[in-house]
C-alpha positions in Angstrom: 161.1 164.6 65.8 162.2 165.6 62.0 164.1 168.5 63.4 165.5 166.7 66.4 163.5 168.7 68.9 164.4 168.2 72.6 160.8 167.9 73.4 160.0 165.0 70.9 160.4 162.0 73.4 158.2 163.8 76.1 155.6 164.5 73.5 155.4 160.9 72.2 155.3 159.6 76.0 152.5 161.9 76.6 150.6 160.8 73.4 151.3 157.2 74.5 149.7 157.9 77.8 146.6 159.5 76.3 146.3 156.9 73.7 146.4 154.2 76.2 143.9 155.8 78.5 141.5 156.2 75.5 142.0 152.7 74.5 141.4 151.5 77.9 138.1 153.4 78.3 136.9 152.3 75.0 137.7 148.7 75.5 135.1 148.8 78.5 132.2 149.2 76.1 130.8 146.4 74.1 130.0 148.3 70.9 131.9 147.3 67.9 133.0 150.9 67.1 134.2 151.2 70.7 136.3 148.0 70.4 137.7 149.2 67.0 138.6 152.6 68.6 140.3 150.7 71.7 142.4 148.6 69.2 143.4 151.8 67.0 144.3 153.7 70.2 146.3 150.8 71.9 148.2 150.5 68.6 149.0 154.2 68.5 150.1 154.1 72.2 152.6 151.3 71.3 154.0 153.2 68.3 154.6 156.2 70.4 156.4 154.1 73.1 158.5 152.8 70.3 159.5 156.2 69.3 160.4 157.1 72.9 162.7 154.0 73.2 
């Protein structure tokens, strides 16, 4: 992104998808560390989506 790569938006979109999937999976588990991971992954996914917009 710093060098205005033509692939930056695609990379951010892929990162958003991967983080969303990870967060969705972790959120299905009751363990506290899984819930914290899910929250972090969902925040990361949202940040990546904002970069694509």
